[in-house]
C-alpha positions in Angstrom: 114.6 -76.2 90.7 112.2 -79.2 90.9 108.5 -78.5 90.0 106.3 -80.0 92.6 102.6 -80.5 92.5 100.8 -77.9 94.6 103.6 -75.2 94.3 102.6 -71.8 93.2 104.9 -70.2 90.7 105.0 -67.1 88.5 105.3 -67.6 84.8 105.1 -65.7 81.4 102.5 -66.7 78.9 104.4 -67.9 75.7 101.8 -69.2 73.5 97.9 -69.3 73.3 95.8 -72.1 71.6 92.2 -72.7 71.4 92.5 -75.4 74.2 94.7 -73.4 76.7 97.8 -71.3 77.2 101.5 -72.3 77.5 103.4 -70.6 80.5 107.2 -70.4 80.6 108.1 -71.0 84.3 111.6 -70.5 85.6 114.5 -72.2 84.1 113.0 -72.6 80.7 110.4 -75.2 81.8 107.0 -74.9 80.1 103.6 -75.9 81.4 100.1 -75.8 80.0 97.0 -74.0 81.6 94.1 -75.8 80.1 91.1 -73.7 79.0 89.1 -75.0 82.1 91.7 -74.0 84.5 91.9 -70.3 83.4 89.0 -68.7 85.2 86.0 -69.7 87.5 83.6 -68.6 85.0 83.0 -70.1 81.5 85.9 -69.3 79.1 84.8 -69.3 75.4 88.1 -67.9 74.1 91.5 -68.0 75.9 92.4 -64.6 74.1 89.6 -63.0 76.1 91.6 -63.5 79.4 95.2 -63.9 78.5 97.8 -62.3 76.0 101.2 -63.4 75.3 103.9 -62.0 77.7 101.3 -61.7 80.5 102.8 -62.6 83.8 100.6 -65.0 85.8 100.5 -66.8 89.0 99.9 -70.6 88.4 99.6 -73.6 90.6 101.0 -76.9 89.5 98.3 -79.4 89.5 100.0 -82.3 87.9 103.5 -83.5 86.4 103.6 -86.4 84.1 106.3 -88.8 84.0 107.0 -87.8 80.3 107.6 -84.2 81.6 104.3 -82.5 80.8 103.3 -80.0 83.5 99.5 -79.2 84.1 99.0 -75.6 85.6 96.0 -73.8 86.9 95.5 -70.0 87.2 92.1 -70.2 88.9 93.4 -72.6 91.7 96.4 -70.3 92.4 94.0 -67.5 93.5 93.7 -67.5 97.4 90.2 -67.5 98.6 89.0 -67.2 102.3 88.3 -70.5 103.9 84.7 -71.6 103.3 84.0 -69.5 100.3 83.2 -71.4 97.2 84.2 -70.3 93.6 81.4 -68.4 91.7 79.0 -70.7 90.0 79.0 -71.1 86.3 75.8 -70.5 84.5 74.8 -73.9 83.0 73.2 -73.8 79.6 70.2 -75.7 81.0 69.3 -73.0 83.7 66.9 -70.9 81.7 64.0 -70.6 84.0 60.6 -72.4 83.8 59.8 -73.9 80.6 63.2 -75.3 79.8 64.8 -74.1 76.7 64.0 -70.7 74.9 61.1 -70.7 72.5 59.5 -73.9 73.5 56.5 -73.7 76.0 54.7 -76.6 77.5 52.7 -77.6 80.4 53.9 -79.6 83.3 53.2 -82.9 81.4 55.3 -82.0 78.4 52.3 -81.2 76.2 53.2 -79.0 73.2 50.0 -79.0 71.4 48.1 -81.5 69.3 51.2 -82.4 67.0 53.1 -83.7 70.2 56.3 -81.5 70.0 58.0 -79.1 67.8 60.8 -81.4 66.7 62.1 -82.2 70.0 61.8 -85.4 71.9 58.4 -86.4 73.0 59.2 -87.6 76.5 56.5 -89.0 79.0 56.4 -86.5 81.8 58.7 -84.0 79.9 58.6 -80.9 82.1 60.0 -78.5 79.7 62.2 -80.3 77.4 66.1 -80.1 77.3 66.7 -83.8 77.5 66.8 -84.0 81.3 64.5 -86.4 83.4 61.5 -84.7 85.0 61.6 -84.9 88.7 58.0 -84.6 90.1 59.0 -84.0 93.6 61.4 -81.3 92.5 59.0 -79.2 90.5 60.6 -80.0 87.0 64.1 -79.5 88.2 66.6 -82.3 87.4 67.4 -84.8 90.0 70.6 -84.5 91.8 71.8 -88.2 91.4 73.9 -88.7 88.2 72.5 -91.6 86.2 75.1 -94.3 85.4 76.2 -95.0 81.9 74.0 -98.1 81.6 71.0 -96.0 82.7 71.7 -93.4 80.0 72.2 -96.2 77.3 68.9 -98.0 78.2 67.0 -94.7 78.3 68.5 -93.8 74.8 67.6 -97.1 73.3 64.1 -96.9 74.7 63.6 -93.3 73.3 65.1 -94.4 70.0 62.9 -97.5 69.6 59.8 -95.2 70.4 60.9 -92.8 67.7 61.5 -95.4 65.3 58.2 -97.0 65.7 56.4 -93.6 65.3 58.4 -92.8 62.3 57.4 -96.2 60.8 53.9 -95.7 61.5 53.7 -92.3 59.9 55.5 -93.4 56.7 53.4 -96.5 56.4 50.1 -94.5 56.5 51.3 -92.1 53.9 52.3 -94.9 51.5 48.8 -96.7 52.0 50.0 -99.3 54.4 52.4 -102.4 53.9 52.5 -104.0 50.6 50.1 -101.7 48.9 50.4 -102.1 45.1 51.3 -98.9 43.1 49.7 -98.4 39.6 
């Protein structure tokens, strides 16, 4: 039997790893269900969802030319037309104020010291490393920044942190070129 992309098959779980599970299909053919294709919600440990010898329904999502077969359990589940899979809770969605324990006003102020070890971003809006969107009330923008935008933002932040660090260390040593006795 030829395995085709899009086919739904039944198989038996033969092995579990930290990155997924191996499923034996008919005829001794084995495919891999990646950890991201096991369930609609976040899967921290494959063993929480599957056990060896479990019989599962899988959908073939790809077949490489070297014979590797990619499978999905979550795509094999039939959903009514128009219903979306449940949304995963993202680690950044922790309500107003950003990440737990840090508090700050809308401008990113965290007291006179300028921040508790985090980045001191202009227009911070609660930390977390995401850009502040003034129109969206502190929520991140929907447009994904390009790689070049991310690199340029990283370089700018890095240069600001380095200059701040140099100023602080020079003032503690008494300035540049100060002689020690």
